[in-house]
C-alpha positions in Angstrom: -50.5 -229.0 54.9 -48.8 -232.4 54.8 -45.5 -233.6 56.1 -42.8 -233.4 53.5 -39.3 -234.7 53.4 -36.7 -232.3 52.0 -33.3 -233.3 50.6 -30.4 -230.9 50.5 -27.7 -231.8 47.9 -24.1 -230.8 48.7 -21.5 -231.5 46.0 -18.3 -230.0 44.6 -18.7 -227.6 41.7 -15.9 -227.7 39.1 -15.1 -225.6 36.0 -16.9 -227.9 33.5 -20.7 -227.4 33.1 -21.4 -230.9 31.8 -19.6 -232.5 34.7 -21.6 -230.3 37.2 -24.9 -231.3 35.5 -24.1 -235.0 35.7 -23.1 -234.6 39.4 -26.3 -232.7 40.1 -28.4 -235.4 38.4 -26.7 -238.1 40.5 -27.4 -236.2 43.7 -31.0 -235.5 42.8 -31.5 -239.2 42.3 -29.9 -239.9 45.7 -32.2 -237.5 47.4 -35.3 -238.9 45.7 -34.3 -242.5 46.6 -34.0 -241.3 50.2 -37.7 -240.3 50.1 -37.3 -236.6 49.5 -40.2 -234.9 47.8 -38.5 -231.5 47.9 -34.9 -231.5 46.6 -32.7 -228.4 46.8 -29.4 -227.8 44.9 -26.7 -225.2 45.8 -26.1 -221.7 44.5 -24.4 -221.6 41.1 -24.3 -225.4 41.0 -23.4 -225.6 37.3 -20.7 -222.9 37.3 -17.7 -221.9 39.4 -18.6 -219.1 41.9 -16.3 -216.6 40.1 -18.0 -213.4 39.0 -15.9 -213.1 35.8 -17.0 -216.5 34.6 -20.8 -216.0 35.0 -21.4 -214.6 31.5 -19.6 -217.5 29.8 -21.7 -220.1 31.7 -25.0 -218.1 31.4 -28.0 -219.6 29.6 -31.7 -218.9 29.1 -34.2 -220.1 31.7 -36.2 -221.9 30.5 -34.7 -222.9 27.1 -31.2 -223.9 28.2 -29.7 -227.3 28.9 -29.7 -226.9 32.6 -33.4 -226.0 32.8 -34.2 -229.0 30.4 -32.3 -231.3 32.8 -34.0 -230.0 35.9 -37.4 -230.3 34.3 -36.8 -233.8 33.2 -35.5 -235.0 36.6 -38.3 -233.3 38.5 -40.8 -235.2 36.3 -38.9 -238.5 36.4 -38.6 -238.5 40.2 -42.0 -236.8 40.8 -40.4 -234.2 43.1 -40.5 -230.5 43.6 -37.0 -229.5 42.5 -35.3 -226.2 43.6 -32.6 -226.1 41.0 -30.1 -224.2 43.1 -29.1 -221.2 41.1 -27.5 -220.7 37.8 -26.2 -217.7 35.7 -29.3 -216.8 33.7 -29.1 -214.8 30.5 -32.1 -212.7 29.5 -32.2 -209.7 27.2 -28.5 -209.0 27.3 -28.3 -209.2 31.1 -27.1 -212.0 33.4 -28.8 -212.9 36.7 -28.1 -215.2 39.6 -31.3 -217.2 39.3 -33.0 -220.0 41.2 -35.7 -222.0 39.5 -38.4 -224.3 40.9 -39.9 -227.2 38.9 -43.0 -229.1 40.0 -43.4 -232.9 39.9 -44.8 -232.6 36.4 -41.6 -230.8 35.3 -43.2 -227.4 34.9 -41.2 -224.3 35.8 -43.4 -222.8 38.6 -41.1 -220.1 40.1 -38.0 -218.2 39.4 -36.1 -216.0 41.8 -33.4 -213.6 40.7 -31.0 -212.8 43.5 -32.1 -209.4 44.8 -29.0 -208.4 46.8 -25.7 -208.7 45.0 -22.7 -209.9 46.9 -20.1 -207.0 46.7 -17.7 -207.3 49.6 -14.1 -207.0 50.6 -13.4 -209.1 53.6 -10.4 -210.9 54.9 -10.2 -214.1 52.9 -12.9 -213.2 50.4 -13.4 -210.5 47.8 -16.4 -210.6 45.5 -18.2 -208.1 43.2 -21.2 -209.8 41.7 -22.4 -206.5 40.3 -19.5 -206.5 37.9 -21.2 -209.1 35.8 -24.7 -209.7 37.3 -27.9 -207.6 37.4 -30.2 -207.7 40.5 -33.7 -209.1 40.6 -36.6 -207.2 42.1 -39.3 -209.7 42.8 -40.3 -211.5 46.0 -40.7 -215.2 45.2 -43.2 -217.7 46.7 -44.1 -221.1 45.4 -46.7 -223.7 46.5 -46.0 -227.2 47.8 -48.0 -229.8 49.8 -46.4 -228.3 52.9 -47.8 -224.8 52.0 -46.3 -221.7 50.5 -42.5 -221.5 50.5 -40.3 -218.5 50.0 -37.3 -218.6 47.8 -34.1 -216.6 48.2 -30.5 -216.9 47.0 -27.6 -216.7 49.5 -26.9 -213.0 50.3 -30.6 -212.3 50.3 -30.8 -214.1 53.6 -29.0 -211.3 55.3 -31.9 -208.9 54.9 -34.7 -209.5 57.5 -37.1 -207.2 55.6 -37.3 -209.7 52.8 -38.4 -212.4 55.2 -41.2 -210.2 56.5 -42.4 -209.7 53.0 -42.5 -213.4 52.5 -44.5 -213.7 55.7 -47.3 -211.7 54.1 -47.8 -214.7 51.8 -48.0 -217.1 54.8 -44.9 -219.0 54.1 -44.1 -222.1 56.1 -40.6 -222.5 54.9 -37.9 -220.5 53.2 -35.5 -222.3 50.8 -32.0 -220.8 50.3 -29.5 -222.0 47.7 -26.3 -220.5 49.0 -22.5 -220.5 48.7 -21.2 -218.8 51.8 -17.4 -218.6 51.9 -15.4 -220.2 54.6 -14.9 -216.7 56.1 -18.5 -215.6 56.1 -19.8 -219.1 56.8 -17.7 -219.8 59.9 -18.8 -216.4 61.3 -22.5 -216.2 60.4 -24.0 -219.3 58.7 -25.5 -221.1 61.7 -26.5 -218.0 63.6 -28.1 -216.3 60.6 -30.1 -219.2 59.4 -31.3 -220.2 62.9 -32.4 -216.7 63.7 -34.3 -216.3 60.4 -36.1 -219.5 61.4 -36.8 -218.2 64.9 -37.9 -214.7 64.0 -40.3 -215.8 61.3 -41.3 -219.2 62.8 -40.6 -221.1 59.5 -38.4 -223.9 58.4 -35.2 -222.8 56.8 -33.6 -225.0 54.2 -30.1 -223.9 53.0 -28.1 -225.9 50.4 -24.4 -225.1 49.8 -21.7 -226.5 47.5 -19.3 -228.9 49.1 -15.9 -227.4 49.8 -13.5 -227.8 46.9 -9.9 -227.2 47.9 -8.9 -226.6 44.3 -11.5 -224.0 43.7 -10.7 -220.3 43.6 -13.8 -219.7 45.9 -14.0 -222.1 48.7 -17.6 -222.7 49.9 -18.3 -223.2 53.6 -20.5 -226.3 53.1 -22.7 -227.2 56.1 -26.0 -227.4 54.2 -28.7 -227.5 56.9 -32.3 -227.5 57.9 -33.6 -225.5 60.9 -37.1 -225.8 62.3 -39.3 -223.0 63.4 -37.8 -223.0 66.9 -34.3 -222.6 65.5 -33.3 -226.3 66.1 -31.0 -227.6 63.5 -32.6 -230.9 62.4 -30.1 -231.9 59.7 -26.7 -230.7 58.8 -23.9 -231.7 56.4 -20.2 -231.3 57.0 -17.9 -229.9 54.3 -17.9 -232.9 52.0 -20.3 -234.3 49.3 -23.5 -235.6 50.8 -27.3 -235.5 50.8 -29.0 -234.6 54.1 -32.7 -235.0 54.6 -35.1 -233.3 57.0 -38.9 -233.8 57.6 -41.0 -230.6 57.5 -43.8 -231.2 60.0 -47.0 -229.1 60.1 -47.5 -230.3 63.7 -44.2 -228.8 64.8 -44.9 -225.6 63.0 -48.3 -225.1 64.6 -47.1 -226.0 68.0 -44.2 -223.5 67.9 -46.5 -220.7 66.7 -49.2 -221.6 69.3 -46.8 -221.7 72.3 -44.8 -218.6 71.2 -47.2 -216.5 69.1 -44.7 -213.8 68.2 -46.2 -213.4 64.7 -49.5 -212.5 66.3 -47.9 -210.2 68.8 -46.3 -207.9 66.3 -47.2 -204.3 66.8 -47.6 -203.3 63.2 -49.7 -200.4 64.3 -46.5 -198.8 65.7 -43.9 -200.0 63.3 -44.9 -197.3 60.7 -45.0 -194.4 63.2 -42.6 -191.6 62.1 -43.3 -188.9 64.7 -42.0 -190.2 68.0 -42.4 -188.3 71.3 
């Protein structure tokens, strides 16, 4: 494993796809110029986070204009690019899909959001399943820092999924997300820090910036947490790029001093007949 600088791009998403793509391109360039070799965009970065709009913005992946742009910019800047997520159309269905492009511009991973956000909370109501289908694949991709897991937003609330990623020896988990102000203020920091602690991995979560004019107001606060749960970089609510260094020395030290992954009692976790 080698040290790797990650850049998290946080920008406002509006109701015009071309404007969103241009904004994403500018922020990718900013992250690359800051030295990031892994760049992460937010969830639904080319489309307003409104369930009813997803089909109208959906496009094939690969084959659509968003994928073409991401491939070109990954190759241009020689970065691993996690293209947030977009509404992906495939065989008559629409998915909330995150795509990863390597420094040569090749599509090397694709994660379709497995857990759809159907909630009724004070301040936020959403039913993704009204227009989206769920994915069913655990997604891992390779980087100079080792294997990384890829999730989308609500997936992060399910600890079982992180344990599945650990079977692949992941060193980091990347999460394009769009928590609302309601859910973000309640759970964002606690959830992401504890996923890092429980699995002794870096967690990298990229959110849209808060747009007061949007129907769905994102929490913002894109952040990186290290394997001990320390937040090493964090945005506010506005547009910005934050960077964090992924350090194999830090990862090994935490796992050596607190070897909880080695201490798991997997011989007991499957027992069904308890006395």
